[in-house]
C-alpha positions, 0 to 999 in steps of 0.5 A, spaced: 513 458 503 506 458 506 507 462 513 504 456 517 510 452 514 515 456 517 518 455 524 523 459 528 528 454 527 527 455 519 528 463 520 534 461 524 537 457 519 536 462 513 538 467 517 544 463 519 544 465 526 543 460 532 536 459 534 537 462 541 538 469 537 532 468 534 528 467 540 531 473 543 528 478 538 522 474 537 519 469 542 514 466 537 514 466 529 508 470 529 512 476 532 517 475 527 512 475 521 509 482 525 516 485 525 517 483 517 510 486 516 512 492 519 518 493 515 514 492 509 509 497 511 515 502 512 518 501 505 511 501 502 510 508 505 516 511 503 515 508 496 508 510 496 507 517 500 514 520 501 517 520 494 513 525 490 510 523 483 513 526 477 510 533 476 511 533 468 506 527 468 500 530 472 495 534 469 488 531 471 487 528 478 486 521 475 494 521 473 495 521 481 492 515 481 495 512 475 502 514 477 500 512 484 497 505 483 503 503 478 508 505 484 504 501 489 503 495 484 510 495 482 512 495 489 508 489 490 511 485 484 518 487 487 516 484 494 512 477 493 513 476 501 509 482 502 503 479 498 503 473 501 503 476 508 498 481 507 493 478 501 495 470 502 489 469 507 493 467 513 493 474 516 495 474 523 490 478 528 497 482 529 498 483 522 491 485 521 491 490 526 498 493 524 495 494 516 488 497 519 492 502 523 497 503 516 491 504 512 487 509 517 493 513 516 493 513 509 486 514 509 487 520 513 492 523 509 489 522 502 486 529 501 493 532 503 496 527 498 492 530 492 493 537 495 500 536 494 499 536 486 492 540 486 488 545 489 483 541 493 477 543 495 474 541 502 471 534 502 466 532 507 468 525 510 474 525 506 478 520 511 472 515 510 472 516 502 479 515 502 478 509 506 474 506 501 479 507 496 484 503 500 479 498 500 478 498 493 485 497 492 486 491 497 480 488 495 482 487 488 489 486 490 487 480 494 482 477 489 488 477 484 493 474 488 489 469 491 487 467 484 493 468 480 499 469 486 500 476 483 497 482 481 495 481 473 495 486 468 487 485 467 486 486 475 491 492 475 486 495 469 480 493 473 483 496 480 484 503 476 477 503 473 474 502 480 478 507 484 477 512 478 470 511 478 469 511 485 473 518 486 468 521 480 463 520 485 466 526 490 472 529 486 470 535 481 472 533 474 477 539 474 482 541 479 487 546 478 494 544 479 498 547 484 503 552 482 510 550 481 515 551 487 520 554 483 521 555 475 525 549 474 518 545 476 
């Protein structure tokens, strides 16, 4: 449902709890949506950043973006409510604030994320550059969602093209791979 059409009584009915229980934890429906958004951000972080990518599939820095994008977009496919909350146009100021803080953290960690897989050089203004990367992700995802109700294959391809093209403006074409931690890698 559209978030504007959902009330606390609807939440209580679906959760099969008395409305008073919902009010105890969430004084407003907006508070319930903020809690839901925070849950999705935690799951997103775990799926995107905490779980390492398959090292056997990484040879070039663009592979990290290809694999990472697949992971992100697959996560969106499995979580249509997340798309509605963050890209549906009815974003509350509180959810926008949480999302902004989350993206700021992803941006600040962008260099470190690539550094897991490659010997990264110093990048002036790395946080700003990775915030632009996330803005590209969010902008293209939002456009596809608002036009199609999902992220289509065409928009997935455009997203990758845009991110990789932008990253080529500040990343060297060749970055040395990090040596494996042990011989099994």
